[in-house]
N, C-alpha and C positions, 0 to 999 in steps of 0.2 A: 259164356265172362273169361268160363274157362279158359278157353281154348286162348283169348284174345291175350291174360293174362301168362301162358304161354311162349304165342308169338314177341310180348315185348320182353321175358325172361331172358328168351333166344338170343335177341338184336344186343342186346347185354349180355349178353356173357361172347357170341363174335365179336365186336367194339372190344373189350376188356382185352381178353385175349391174341384174333388178328390182327388187331390193327398192325402201324409202323411203328414204328419204336422207337427213336430219337434219342442216345444220347452224347451228350456238347460234357468235356474237358475243358473245363476251364483250369491254364497254367499260367500266374501272374509271373507278369514279366517285370524283374527288378533294377534291372538292368537302364543308365538311365538312357536316356536316347540321343543323343548324339545329332545335334542341327552343319552337317555337309553344307556349303553353298550353293550351289545349284546354279549354271546360268538363267536366264533369264529373259528371254528373246525378244527383244520389244512391239510395244501392238502398230507402229506403224509402220517395219520395216521381211517385207518378206522374206519367206528363207532361203537366205542364199544359193545355196549352194545340194544338190541331188545324191542321188545313190549316185557311182559309173557302174557304167556297162561297158564292155567290149564291142567297139562296132563293125570290127571287123573289118576297119577302113585299109586301102591300100594304102600305098604315100604316096603315090600321084593324088588318091584323094585329099588326103591330106597336109601338102607343101597347096593346092588349089584354096581348102579354106582359111590360108593360112596367109596366099596370097588377098582374099575376101576377105579379110581382117582388118589389110594390111591397110591395102584402099580405100579402108570406113571410113576403117581408125587412125590408120597409120601404124607409129612400130611400136610396137606393147609397150620393149625395154630398151628406151633410151637411152642420152646421163644419164646414169643416178644421180634421182637427188630431181633434176629440169626434166620438162617436157613440157614441146611447142604449143604451146597453145592453139587451141577451136576455133577461136573465134574468128567468124569474119565480117563480122562486122567493130567500132567501135567501143568503146570500154558506153559504160551509158550513160549519156551526161544531160546534167551540164553535173560535174564533178562542186556537191554541198562542203563547203570549212566545218571544222568539225568545232564543235562546244563544247568544256567543258561538262560531260553528265555524258555525253552519246556515246553510246555501248555499240563499236567491229563487231569483229567478227574474230573470231581463232583459226588455230591451224592442226595439222593430225597429226605431232612429230615421233619418230621409232629412237627406241635410248639403241644406239647403236655401241656406246663402253661410257667406261669415264677415264680424261689425263687436266694432271697438271698442272696446273697456268702458275706467276708468282706475282702478285703486284708491285706496283715504285716504289715503295714501303722495302723492298724482300723478304713479303710474308709471300708463303707458296698455299698458293688455297685446290682444295680439290672441286673438280669442276666435271660435266656430268654431261655428251654429248649428242644433243640431239640431233636429228638426223630431217625437213621436210618433204617426203618422198611421192612424186606427180597428184599437189596435192589444186582438186580442179574445183568448184562452182557446178552442183548435181541441181541442185532445185534453192527459189526462195514461194515462203510460206511469209504474204503480206500480216497481220497482225488481225485482222477480222475473219479471216480462216484459222486462227493455228490459235492451240491449244495448250497449254504447254503438261496442261498434272489429268489428268481421271483421274477421280474419287470419290466420293457418296456427296462429301462438304463441297457443295460452290464455295469458290474462289474469287475472289473478290483483289481486284486490278484494280489495280490508281489506273497505272500506269501499261498500258500494248505494251508490246512489242510482235516481229516481225522476230520469221522465223530464217535461217538459210544453211543450207546441204549439202553438207563439207565433204570429199569421198580422196581420199588417198591409197595407192601402190593398185599400181594399175596391173588384171583381172584373161585372160583368154575368154573369153564373153560364150564358149563352147563347154565351158565348167560352170553356170551360173546356172538357176534355176530360168526358165523366160517368163517369170512378176518379177524378180530381181530385177533383170536385165528389163523388164520393160520402167522402169526408176529415169535408169538412163538416154531413152527417146525418143523423150526431147528436150535433153540438153544439146546431145552431137559431142558425148563427151565417150569414151575408153571405160567398158561399166570399173567401178573400186571394188577394192577387196575392203575396205575402213570407208560407212560410211557417220555421222558425228551432226546432230543439232546445236549450231552455237543458237543465241540470245542477242538478235541486232533491235537495234531504233527500223525504226522503214528510211530516217535517210544515206543509212550505213548499206542497204541494200547491193547487193550486186550484177552483175544476169548473168544468166549460168551456164558453166563454159568459162568463165575466167581462173587462167590457175592465179595460185595464190605463192608467195614465193619466201622464205627465210628474215631476209629488210621489210616487208609483214612489220617489226619488229626495230625497234634501234638498241643499241650496244650501250647497256644502262638504265636499259627501259628493270620493271618490277612486271614479275605475272607471277601467273595460278598457274599450275600445274600441276590435275590431275589426273593420276591410273593408280593400276592395280598391284597389286605386294605380289609378292610372291611364296607362291604354296607350301608351306611348314608339313602340309596334315594332323595326323593328331599328334599332338604334343604334350610334353609337363609343362608342372608351376616353374624346373629351373627359368625354364630354353621358350618358354610361355606371355612367362612373368617376372624371370627372373631371381626367384627366392634365395635364399643366401641353403636348404639344406641341410637337411638333420648332420647329426657327427657322423664321421666316419668311419670307430673304435668303439669306447668304455662303453659295453654292452650295449647297444643299437642292432637290433634286426630286424635288418627287410624295411628299412624305411632314413638310405637314406640320400631317396631325390622322393620324399612322402613333402604336404602343404603342412598332414600335420593339420592342427581341434581347426579345426573350421564353424567350430559356435559360438553362439554369443551369451549365452549362461544367464541365467538366473531363469525366471520365469516365460521365459520369448520362445524356448526349444523350439527351433530351427534354423534352417541355416539364413540368411538377407540375402535380398537380389539381390546380385554383380557382388560375389563373395569368384575371386582369382581361386578357379581351379581348373585342373585339365580342360582340352580340348583341341577342335582344328582351330592352325593356327595360316594366317595370310590369306591369301588373295582374297581381301575387299579394298574394296573402291578408298582414296587415302590420295584427297589435298594438299596442296604442301605453295603455300600464303606467301603471296612476296616476294622472290625469286629473285633474281637481277643476275641480267645476260652479260658478261664479260665479255667474250667477243661475239664473231657472226661468215664466214664466212661462205662470198657472194656464189659461189664460181657452185661451193658444192647445196647449198641449202642449209649448213650442218650453225644447228646454234651451242655453245656451251655453257650450262648454267653451269652457275656458283654450286654445291650442296650436291649432298646423293637425291636420285632422282627413285620415288621407288619402280619397279618389276626388274624383273630380267633385262639382261639382252634380248633387243630386238619384240623385243613388246613395245608396242606404242603407248602414244599418252597425250594427252588432248592439254596447250595453252594456251591463255587470252588474256583480257591485259586483267593484273588484279583489281579487287576490288577491295582492297587494306587504305579507308580516309583518309590517309598521313603516308600513303606514295604511291597512289593513282598520278595518271598523266597531272604531265603540267604543263608541255612543248603539246606542241603539237604533231599528238605524227603521221606518218602515213592514215593518209583520211579517203575513201577506202578501204584502200590495201595500197601497196603496192605497184606503179604501170612502169615496170621500165620505159617505154616509151611515150610517156609524162612530165620525168626530169627529163631536167637539161643538161646536167653532167652524168653519168656513167659513171656508176658506185666503187670502190677497186674491189678488187678482193677480200683484204683482208676490211674487220672492222674491231674496233675493242674499241673495249670500256675508257672512260676518263685513268681511272684506274689502275690500268693491265699494264704491266710491260711487260712490251709488245718482241717478238722475236730478233724481230730483223734487227732492231737498234740495239746500240754498246750499254755491255751493260758496265764495266767498270769503264774510267777517266783519270786518263790523265795530266793534272797542268802541269808542264816546265815553271819547273826558280829561276 
């Protein structure tokens, strides 16, 4: 019995003094975590690009690959904004007449600058130039197979809508992944850099490969534009929220650009949710609703939009018919889109809204007395 007790006590001593000890030192983090906007890749879109390696191709091999691409897809970079249609068939027939309440596709446009225009009453207005670059229909998803949102709670959809995948800006097929290139295999169009899904009515479906042009809209129409704001980084309250700041002199020390008191007072003893504080500014999706189209150039597919559009120059934005009840379409647009071969008379190069002064017209007229 004594020998058994000695063995047990020896095991306890061995376990106490010879076991591996782990010392964890916890350091509290008193700083506030900043939610930096991160890119969230869409679930329906494969990874477009891969890591580029030097494949040691000779000049003759590169020229041969370019010839193969041109034979299959045509010119990569045609006239700016204009791309020949890859369709060998006629558009989807019959063309349905537009009925109020139908949703048609939108366009993907690139912001190329800001330009002034004058109205007929002499008012000077600022306009943003948006160019429709190589827009083509890539795929149509019928309502039975299209699920717009994947969430935990089931969505009660009263009226099922289809989906039209539209691409913009041609890209070299050698620079993309095999999975991304497979999206364009059935449509026959050259791979696109930008892809966007538009929810449409089933009667507004378009055949894959159909080109989309700027005259899809008309001057004077109201559209909604979704764009991403300029990324300003971490900013203080004066730049982010427009605070006035503290006084510059008279005893003020190191609080010139600070927000000041953020407490609520009383027994709350906490900072209320939604308090305007420093943080990340910009890089957010914003929708500008009900903006007016002032002018359209049919040669280069450029639209003049009234006002300023969010985002930097050369950024892409998405535009579609407005959903505002009082500014919706009252007259029939080009439905489901503008087909140049189905219009009796070709459109002029410049189209203006009714209240915009064309530059070719005289500004002043003098009458002889």
